Structure formats: structure tokens, C-alpha cells
C-alpha positions, 0 to 999 in steps of 0.5 A: 499500500502506498501512503501519500504525503498529506500536503499533496493535492490531487483530483484523479488517478494515475499509475505509479511506477509499480503499476498501482493506481494512486493519486498523483503528486504535485511537481515542481521541476517542470515549471518551477512552481506547484502544478499537477503532473498531468496538467503540465505542458511538459513530459514529467516522470515522478518516482517516489521513495515508495516506488524505489522500496517497493521495486528493490532498486539499489541506486538512483540510476537503476530506479530510472530502468522502467522510465520511457525515454531513458536507458541506464548505462552502467560502466560498472555497478558503482556508476550508472549513467542515464541516457535521457533521450540520447544524452548522458553525463554532463548533457543532463542537468542534476538538481538536489532541491533545485540546486545544481549538482553539475559543475564545470569538471564533469566529463563527457560520455557515461559517467558516475555522477548521477549515482552520487545522489542517495535515492533512499534519502529522497521524498521523490524525484522528478524528471523533465525531458528535453527541458530545463535550459530556460529555467535552470541554465546550461547542461539540460539538453537530455533532460533535468532530474531534480531530486527532492529530499525528505523533510519533517513535513512539520506544517502538516502537524497539529500545534505541539511537539512531535517526535514519533516520526521516523523510519528504518529501512533494510534491504538484502540482495542475495545475488551480490550479498549486498546490504543497504540500510537507512534510518531517519528521524524527525522531531519538531513542533507542529506548524513551527519547526522540524528537524530531520536527520538520517544516514544511509549505509551501503555495502555492495558485494560482487555481482554474479551472472551466469556467464561470468560467475562472480564479477570480482571488484564490482562491489563497493561501500558507500556512506551517506549522512544528511540533516535538514532543519525547517522553521516557520517564524510566521505562517507565511515565512519559511527557512530551510537549512540543509546538509548532505554528505556522500562518500564512495570508495573503491569503485572499480571499472571492472571491464578495463581490468584483468578481472574481466576475462571477456569472451561473452558474445565475443567481447575482449578481456580487460587489460589493466591491473586496476582502475579504481574511482573514489567519489566524495561530495558535501552539499549545504544550503540555506533557503528562504521562502516568503509568501508576502500576500502583496498584490504584485507578488505571490511568493519569492525564494532566496537560496544560498548554497555551497558544495565540495566534490572530490573525484579521484581515479587510479590506474595501474595499466600493467601488463598492457603498458608500463604506466601508472596514473593518478588524478584528483579533482576538488571543486568548491561551488558557491551558489545563490539563486532568487525566484519569484512569482506574480499573477497578472490577470490570467497569466502567472509570471515566474522570474529570477536569477542565478549565479554559480562559481566553481573553484577547482584544484586538480593534480595528477601524475604518471609513472613509467614503471620501467624507467621510474620516471614520474611526471607530476604535471599530468592533472586531469584538468587544468589546476587553479581554475575558476568557472562562473555562470550568471543567468536571468530567466522568466516564464509566463503561463496563461490560462486562455480558457478552460481548455487552452494553456500556453507557457513561454519562457526565456533565459540569458546566460553569461559564463566565463572561466579563468584557467590559472595554470594556463593563464587563459580566459574565455567567455560565452553568452547564450539566449534561449526560449521555450513555447509550450501549449496544453489543450483539453480535448475533452474530459478524458483526453488532452494534447500538449507539445511545443518548441524548446531550446537548449544549450551547454556552455563549454566547461573546464573539462572541454577546454583543458581535460587530459584523458584517454579516449575509448580508442586509446588515444590521448584526448585533450581539451581545447580553448575557444570552443562554442556552446552546444545548442539543441532545438526540440519539437515535441507533441504528445497526448494524455488520457485519464479515466476511472479505468485507464491512464495513458501518455505518449509523446514524439520528439525531434531534436536538432543538435548544433556545435556538438563538442566531440574529440576528433583526431588531429592527425598526430595521434591525439584527439582534441575537443572540437565543435566538429559535429552536428546531429539529430535524434527522434524518438517515441515514448508511451506508457500507460495503466489499465485497471480491470477491477479493484484488484487487477491492473496492467501497466507498461511502457515502450520506447524507441529512438533513432538518430545520426551524427555528422563528424570529420574523420579528422580535424579538417578532414572529410565528413562522414555520417554514422549512428549516434552512440548508444542510443536506446534500441526498441525497448519496453516492459509489461506488468500484471499486478494484483492488490488484495481487497484489504490493501495489505498485500500486493504482487506483480509479475513483469516482463522487460525486453529490448531489441538488439542494439546494432546501429553502432558509431565508430566509437562503439565498434572500437569499444570491444570490452563493452559492446560485442561485435555487431551490437549488444544482443536483445533480451527478455527478462522476467521478474516479480515483486511483492509486498505485505503490510504486515502491521501498521508500522511494518512493511515487507517486500520481496523481489525476484530478479532475472527469473530465468538467469538470463545473461544480458547487459544494457547497451554500452554497459561495461558488465552484465546485469545480475543473474537470478537473485532475491531482494528482501526489504523491510521498513519500520515506521514509528 
């Protein structure tokens, strides 16, 4: 049984991720103001803490696996990089309570950043596809994912102190012998203040598949701690102070190492003795929200934030080469944002500004193990760099009548950087727009769509990065790059009734000045605005309720796209498929809910077609992508839950019932074989 936050307003039924028909939650990310998710002109996905618990997901990226338009590539089980409508890594924008997680050190391609968000500490998260540049700035090309942290809900309590508001979760995975646990407690005074503190500890073991058996060094430990203090000195003034810490150690890129024997579907074995990542992140913010009840302003919010991240990698390339490498990046980010909302006639106007500033310390070395020569000047990006971004935005939503609603917005962004170790500077400007509409066709059906622009300003990694590409070449950044830009056209429809809900959309995205690494003719790759591309796709999901107990839910997604890039800088251009686009993929689940709402059970089939449209980089990525493409698969799973008492919930998940050997396209290892996930939640 799913329990709803009492502050949620809802008017009709939609399916949850698990398939159960529930009241819909309001969303805030798509328009930066509270709205019903089914009445938004944007395509929004909402995944709640309850969805994550009931489906036994272990990480935030993996919880997107049943989301249309999203494919979750995992270079290793400690990473997890969502491909949202064909974009991944730094081309998607990650937020925590509306604050940017992205910084100017983010690398291209599938990376680990989404897995540094603790899904168990969230109330929910919201994904808005192909949107975000107008309201949130650079990077939101594929989509914007806003993680909304848990709080005390102190404003929903009657006057007086409360303490009995806590929970403890535990999950055990038999396949990898993994343990995940979280404990959270809130105290406070109803309507006045609330304090929430929690910790999540994870001990992931090594994953097993039928072909490889135990994939050694795919497990890792993780620790998370968070605090939130909320205070209302008056009924219309609210303050929030928040702190969150994450630490992940010893995350191996298994596919690169000699622990990967290769062989499955013709894949090559790994060649490094070790390749290990450590990740650490600390976020703090202070937010003031005020509803002054004045005629000219409905509300405003002011937020100050500070976060620091540390990203380290160690590579022992022996026996493939006589080299050991180490790189470490520490980034301090200061942010301030302001937003306000006013009503003018039938129009709600949102407006504001934000500013973020990164300070980067970077160091690295390379050791030749034959000569013992040490090169201490091999930082992964330029040391002593500063990156600043200022944005000013506005968006207006007009209800013309009971049927038609339009949304129009624009943002101006100025970004610049000082690269201290290179004594270099660069700057960029961008102006982007969106125009959306929602039309209610009748009491059941509505149509939505529009045009949106996106941009991603070059970051410090684009300008100065020193890495190794998938092809094994030295890959360097380049000064003087231009922003990447997108234009997305989208049309969709929604339906809601007592028996079914349905949502489908088709999109077409044009990408200009795409930053790619291109060989310079001298055995080195360099970043360049050398590519143009396009992506199109179709997404659909729905739920049908047969009666009070039985329901059927599912989704289907398909993407197709091409890219034009020169063979080498200044050379002839060639057309080829975009890398790692999701093949035709879908899922269907049959669910039963007991008449007394104490237990439920669900059987699910998930399938994907063979991914055989490969870019040259895909064809050369022979440790991750088999020759000719990643095979299709059909996987069966089952989940069940029991509300044993008012305060005790139990879940059982059976993954990969047929022990299928398969991997998500572009991933560095196979998905787990058969296993059971046992979960328990105690509330008080």
C-alpha cells in the first residue's frame, strides 16, 4: 500500500511506477512552481521513495530503468549513467532541491555523477525530458532530474511537539550479498519547526551472472549522512537549512581490468591491473521562502548554497603498458539563486536569476614503471581554475480558457572562466526560448507539445581535459569552444479515466556545435565543435485497471539518430549512428492488490531489441559492446509487498527469474543473474 504525503493535492488517478493506481503528486521541476503533473505542458516522470522501496532498486540510476525515453548504462555497478533521450553525463542536468549538482569539471560520455545521489534519502525525484535550459541554465539538453529530499512535514502537524516520526529501512540482495540500510528521524513542533536527520549505509558485494560467475571487484561501500532543519517564524515565512554528505570508495571499472576475462558474445578481456574511482560530495544550502500576500507578488525564494566534490581515479595499466596514472579533482561551488512569482490577470509570471562559481584544484601524475620516471604535471584538468555562470530567466503561463493553456519562457546566460595554470580566459553568452501549449480535448483526453531550445556552455573539462579516449588515444581539451545548442520539437497526448491512464509523446531534436573529440592527425584527439546531429523518438506508457484488484501497466520507447563528424580535424565528414541510443525497448506488468490493501504482487517482463546501430567509437569499444552490437533480451521478474502491521512493511523481489545473461547497451558488465531482494521498513 502506498502512503501519500498529506500536503499533496490531487483530483484523479494515475499509475505509479509499480503499476498501482494512486493519487498523483504535484510536481515543481517542470515550471518551477507547484502544478499537477498531468496538467503540465511538459513531459514529467515522478518516482517516489515508495516506488524505490517496493521495486527493490539499489541506486538512483537503476530506478530509472522502467522510465520511457531513458536507458541506464552502467560502466560498472558503482556508476550508472542515464541516457535521457540520447544524452548522458554532463548533457543532463542534476539538481538537489533545485540546486545544481553539475559543475564545470564534469566529463563527457557515461559517467558516475547520478550515482552520487542517495535515492533512499529522497521524498521523490522528478524528471523533465528535453527541458530545463530556460529555468535552470546550461547542461539540460537531454533532461533535468530534480531530487527532492525528505523532510519533517512539520507544517502538516497540529500545534505541539512531535517525535514519533521516523523510519528504518533494510534491504538484502542474495545475488551480490549486498546490505543497504537507512534510518531517519524527525522531531519538531507542528506548524513551527522540524528537524530531520538520517544516514544511509551501503555495502555492495560482487555481482554474479551466469556466464561470468562472480564479477570480482564490482562491489563497493558507500556512506551517506543528511540533516534538514525547517523553521517558520510566521505562517508565510519559511527557512530551510540543509546538509548532505556522500562518500564512495574503491569503485572499480571492472571491464578495463584483468578481472574481466572477456568472451561473452565475443568481447575482449580487460588489460589493466586496476582502475579505481573514489567519489566524495558535501552539499549545504540555506533557503528562505516567503509568501508576502502583496498584490504584485505571490511568493519569492532566495537560496544560498555551497558544495564541495572530490573525484579521484587511480589506474595501474600494467601489463598492457608500463604506466601508472593518478588524477584528483576538488571543486568548491558557491551558488545563489532568486525566484519570484506574480499573477497578472490570467497569467502567472515566474522570474529570477542564479549565479554559480566553481573553484578547482586538480593534480595528477604518471609513472613509467620501467624507467621509474615520474611526471607530476599530468592533472586531469587545468589546476587553479575558476568558472562562473550568471543567468536571468522568466516564464509566463496563461490560462486562456478552460481548454487552452500556453507557456513561454526565455533565459539569458553569461559564463566565463579563468584557467590559472594556463593563464587563459574564455567567455560565452546564450539566449534560449521555449514555447509550450496544453489543450484539453474533452474530459478524458488532452494534447500538449511545443518548441524548446537548450544549450550547454563549454566547461573546464572541455577546455583543458587530459584523458584517454575509448580508442586509446590521448584526448585533450581545446580553448575557444562554442556552446552546444539544441532545438526540440515535441507533441504528445494524455488520457485519464476511472479505468485507464495513458501518455505518449514523439520528439525530434536538432543538435548544433556538438563538442566531440576528433583526431588531429598526430595521434591525439582534441575537443572541437565539429559535429552536428539529430535524434527522434517515441515514448508511451499507460495503466489499465480491470477491477479493484487487477491492473496492467507498461511502457515502450524507441529512438533513432545520426551524427555528422569529420574523420580528423579539417578532414572529410562522415555520417554514422549516434552512440549508445536505446534500441526498441519496453516492459509489461500484471499486478494484483488484495481487497484489504494489505498485500500486493506483480509479475513483469522487460525486453529490448538488439542494439546494432553502432558509431565508430562503439565498434572500437570491444570490452563493452560486442561485435555487431549488444544482443536483445527478455527478462522476467516478480515483486511483492506485505503491510504486515501498521508499522511494518515487507517486500520481496525476484530478479532475472530465468538467469538470463544480458547487458544494457554500452554497459561495462552484465546485469545480475537470478537473485532475491528482501526488504523491510519499520515506521514509528
